[in-house]
N, C-alpha and C positions, 0 to 999 in steps of 0.2 A: 739393420735394427736401431740400432745406437743412435748412428746417426740420424734417422729418421723422427726419434721419441726428441731429441737435442733440437731438431729443427722446429718442431712442431710447439716445444716448450718455449724456444725463443720467438716463434711468432706469439703466442698467446701472451707470453710476458711483452709482447711490443704492444699489444692491445690493451693491456691492464695498465700500461703506463700512461694511458690518457686519463687527466684529470678525472677524478668520479668526486659525485656528489655525495656529501655523506650525510645520511639521515638518521635522525631518532625514532624509535619505534613511536614515540608521541607524533612526531612529523608525519609520518607514516600514515597512523591511524587519522589524523585530519584530512589529510589527502584522498584516504579513500572513502572517507564520508560525503566529502565533495563530488566525488566523481562517480561512485558507485550509481549504475541507471535503476537498478530495482529499489533503492534507498529514494533516490527522485521520484520514482512512481508513487512508493507510500506516502511521501509528502504531498503530492499531489492529490492522492486520496483523502486526505485530511481536510483541503480546500473544498473538496466534492463534497463530502459529508457534513460540512460546517455550511454550503450553499444549499445543500439538500433541509438542514435543521431549519436555516431560515426561512425556506419556503414552505415548511410543516409549521411554523410557527403561525405563518398567516390564515391559518385555517381557522384561529379564534378570532379573527377580525371579520368586520362585514366585507361582502361581497359585492363591487358594483360592477354594473355592466351597463353597456349602451349599444343600441341595434338601429338601424335606419336601413331603409328599403324604400326605392321608387321602382314602379312597372306601368305599365300600359297593357290593359286589357282590352280586347274588340267586341267584348259580350256585351249585350243588351236587351231590354225585352219591354214590352209595352201592356200596359194595364188598362183594358177597355170594362170597364163597369155598366151595368145597365142602367141609364141614368133617365128613360122614359118617365119613368114613373115619377122621379125627383122634378124632371122638368115640367111634368104636366099638372104636378099641384102647383108649380110655381108660376106656370103661365095662367092658370086659373086665378091666382091671387092677384098677380100682375092686371090681368084684364078687369078685376073689380076694382083696382086704384085707378085704372085708365078710365072706366065709367064714371068713376066721381071726380075725376079731374075734367073731364069732356063737359060736364054739366056746368063749369065755369070757364067763359069765353077767353078767360084771360091764359088759360093753359092749353087752348086748341092746338098752336103751334106745336108746343112739347109733345102733345098726344100724338100728334100727327107724327112726329120723327120717332118716337119710342116704338110706334106700330110698324113703322119700315124695317126698323132694327131688327125687332121680333120676329118678322116675318123672314128675315134671312140668316138670321143665326142657326148655325149647325154645328152638332159635337165634331171636334177634328176627332181624326183616327189615333192620332198621337197624343190623346190629352193628358197619359200618366206615362210617358217613356221613361225607362230608367237604364242610364249608360254607366257601364264602370270606368271606361277611360283611362286616366293618368291618374295613378295613386300614389301618393306619397305618405310613408309614416317614420315616425323618430319616437324612440323613449328610453329612458334611462331606468333600472332597476336595482334594488338592494337587497341583499338576504344576510341574514344572522341566524346563525346554527345557535338554537336554547339549549337542544340537547339529541346527542348522536349516539346515546349507549355507551360512551365511554371510548370511543374511536378515535376522536381527536387528540385525547390525551394520551392513549396508549400509543399513538403512533408517533407523537413529539417525544414521549420518552425512550421510544426505540430510536428516533432518529439521533437523540441526546448520545445515546448507548452506542450509537454508529460512530459518532464523533470520538469517543473514548478510545473505541477498539481500534480506528485509526490510528490515534496516536500510538497505544501499544503495540500495533504490527510495526510501527515506525522504528521504537525501541526494539523490538524483536530483529526487526531487519538490520539495525544499526550495529546489534551485538553480534550478528553474523557477521557481519562485514569485518569488525573488529576481531573477531575469531580467526576469519580467513586471512585477515591483515598478521594478524601474531604468528599464524603458522609460516607465512610466506617470509616473514623477518627472520623467525627463529631458522628456517631454512636456511636462508642467506646466510647467518650467524655460524650454521653447521658446516656448511660449505668451506667458508672463509677459515674458520678454526681448524677443521680437517687439513686444509692447503697448508695452514701454518705448522701442524703436526709433522706432516709430510717433509717439509722445507727443513725442521728439525731433525729429524730422523736422515734427511739427506747429507747435512752439515756433520752429523755424528760420524756416517759412513765415509765421507770425504776427509774427516779428520783421519778415522782409522785407515784408509787409503793411503794416505801420505807416511802414517807410520809403518804399514807394512813394506810399502815401497822401500822404505830405509832400510827394513829388516831385512829385505830379498837384495838389497845392492850390498848390504854388508855379509852377504851370507847366512844370517841368521835366521831366515824363513824362506820357504819354497815359493815357486811360482805358484803351485797350486792356491797358496793363500791369496794370491792377488786375485785371482779367477774367482775364489768364493766371495772377497768383497767385491768385486765387479759385479756379479750376480745381483747383490743385495743393493747394489747403487744403481742397477737399471730398473729392478722392482719400486725403487724408491723415485725414480723419475717417471715411471710409469703412474705411480700414485698421485705423484704431483700433478701430472697433466689430467688424469681423471678428477681431482679436486679441483683443479682450474674450470673444468668444464662445466663439473657441477654447480659450482661458485656464479658462473657467467649463466647457465639456465635459470639458477633461482634468481639472479638481478633481473633475469628479463620477467620470471614468474611475477617479482615483487613489482614491477614496473605496471606489468598487466594490472594487476590490483590496485594500484594507488592512481591509475589513468596515466601513467609516463609513456612516453614511446618507449617501444622493446628495444633501441638503441642508446637508450639513456644510459649512462654508467654512473650506478649506485652504490655506495658502499655503506656498510652498515657498523655499528658499536653497539659493545655491551654497556656502555655507561647509562646508569639510569635504572636498568632491569632490576628486578628484585630477585636476585640470584642468592640462596642462604649461603652464609661463610662459616656458622657456626652449628651445635646443635640444638638451637633453638629454634624449632617452628611452632609459631602459635597459630592455631586457627581459631576461629569464632566458632565457640560450641555452640551458640546461641543460633547461629546463621539458619535460616530456613529459607521457605520456596517461594514466600509472600510477597517477595519483592521482584521475583520474573514478571516478565508481561505476558508470559505464557498462563501465568496461575490469573493475571488480572482478565486476560482473555476468556479463561473458561468461565471464571465468574459472569462476565458479561454475555457471553453465550447463552448461559443457564436463565440469567435476567431476561433476555430477550425470547426465551422460549416461553418464559412465564408469561411476559407481556403480550405474546401471540394468541394466548388462549383469550385475554380481554378482548384483543381486535377480533378475534373470531368471532367470539359471541357477540360483539358489537352491531354485527351485521343482521342480528335477529331480534333485537330490540328496539324498540319505539324511537322515532326519529323526529324532533320537533324544532321549526326554522320559523322566524320571522321574517316576512317579507312586504317590500313596499315597491310602487312603480309607480310614474308618469309618462304618458305617452301623446303624441300628437298624430292626429290622423288628417289628412286633406286628400279629397277625391269623391268621385260616384256624383253622377248629377241625375234629379229627377227634375221634368220638365224644363230642361235646360238650365236649371239651378243647382250649382254644388251643394251637397247633401253635408257631408263632412268637412269642418275646417276649425276644430276645437282640439283643446286637450283635455285628459281626464287622468285622475290620480286613483291609485288602488293601494289598500293597505289589507295585510291578512296574514293568517297564522296557518303554516302546513303541517299536518299530522301524518307520520306513516309508520305502518307495525306490520309487520309479516304475521299472517294467522296460522297457516299450514301448509308444509311443503314435505309431508311422509317423514319427517326426522331428521332431512337435511342438519338442520343448525346442531340438533343435538348430536349427531355422530360427527360433524365437523370439529365441536367442542371438545370431543371425547379423543377425536383424533390430536388436537392441539396439547391435552393434556398429557398423552402417550409421549409424543415429542418432548414435552418438558422433562419427563421422569427420564428418557434416553439420554437427554442432556445431563442431568444430574448425575446419572451411572458412569457417562463419562467422564464427566469433571471428576468423580470420585478416583477413577480408576486412573486417570493420567495424572493428578495429583499424588497419587502411590509411585507411579513411576518417576515421577520430577524428585521425590524423596530420595529414591534409592539411588536416582542419579547423582545427587547431592553427596550420597553417603561414598558412592563409588569413587566421585571427582576428590572428595576429602581423602579418602585412602590412597588412591592413586597421587596425590600430591604429597603427602608424608612418607610415600615408598619412592618418589623421588628426590625429595629431599636427603632421605636415607641413602639413596644410591649415591648423590654426590659426595656425601661424606665418604662412602665406603670407596669410591675411587679415586677422590682425593689422596686418601692413605693408599690406595694402591700405585698412584703416581709417586708417592714419596719414597714408597720401599721399593719400586722398580728403578727409580734413579739411583738409589743407594746400592741395589743390587748391580745395577750397570758399574756404577764407580769402584766398587770392590772388584767385579770380573774384569775390569780395563785394568785394575792393579795387579791382578794375578796375571793378565794375560802378559801386562808388560815385562813381568819380572819371570814370565816363562813357565809358573806353575797351573797355567789354566791354557786349554787349546783354543783355538780361534773360535772353532764352532760356538763354543760356550760361551764368549763373549759377544759374537753376532746373535746368539739365542736371548742373551740378556737385553741387548738393543733393540731386538723386534719386542720383547716383553714390555720394555719401557713405552716404543712405540704405542704398542697394542694399550696401554695403561692411559698413555693421554687421549688416544681416541676413544677410549671408555668414558673419559672423564669429560671430553666433550659431549658425548651422546648423553650423559646423564644430564649437565646443564641445559640441553636442549629440551630433553625431556621431560625437565622442569619447569623450563620458562611453557611449554604447549599444555602441563599438567596445571599451571597456576592458572592460565587464562581459561581451560575448562572448568577450572575450580569457580572462578569469578563469575562465568556465566551460569553455572549451574545453581547457584547460591543469590542471582541478580545483582550481583554487585557491579558490573561492567558499566 
């Protein structure tokens, strides 16, 4: 079993001898913000909302449209009015004129020609034939809304709020990414420091082993003492293996968070981290939740519900618009001649006002008002919860700082206890079991100190997030 542990430890030692890239917390944060897919999606959402806002802004401007059509229709009709009376009267008048002309020999040839034409004249069957045939039309129109019940203004404000909400969602996502990055980074620090503690403990045991071996060699100690130390050495080697495995997994987790390959060797450092070294922990007593993106999002959600009331009411208010158009029509034939081949202009005002639909508008407005009240209550409830979260985070940070102070004292006391125990053991006034226990207490105190510092780092990040200071 010992040989197995030694071989595995040697393998891991070989793996860890590979040159690792040392990254600070700020560097890991920067890489995580660039890599995170959710954050990229949130930033794209800002672009979408900005495009929607620009599209909504165009509703304040005139709307121009152009239309053109060309079609052919085989439909036709013939208009055959009763012209007998009209022609009878006309012929009688013409005969009087011809009689007057016939009195003058000069007009005799003309009169004869006109009589021959009149005798052979007949009304054609398609005298008034109307054909549709090929028709082409084109036109351009412009519409300018004068009053829309406040719908355009409310819609524009809602889209503007949508941009702000998207920006706050990016801030919120960034804080979540930073919190996850800090947790992953602290996990690496914890595993690394635990490995250092385990190796320090192993070094102390190795030194003790040499002392015991010499004592046994000179007949001052029994072989039983050697076995006791060996058991502790085996436990220490197993703890080193566990710490190295935990460190490697923590490195892989951090690599995944910052978007690096899982096989990339990453080393971490506590340089630049805000770890208290004295009894003075200053917390901003004036800090509140107004800087949190969640606080702004709740305000904007409530304002959005208020604007929805106006938007709903606008559907049941008068609408007034000014319009103008110019069109050109070419087509349709009457008696073989094209009827339309010109343009025309139109200018007017459109008024629309819903009259009665069994109270639909009133009920929809009432529903929007209730939704606004619900949003207000949710805002108040969540604001109270965020205040409580800030208070809890402050308390946890204070407790974590105090824990560091306590564990630091414990490390000093355990080190002094181990020094005295070693001295007593060497002079023979204390059994080996007591000295081993003192070493174990020293190792436990150092491990607790590592836990305390890591807990403080996590608590500090949560405190910053709770007050909106990340």
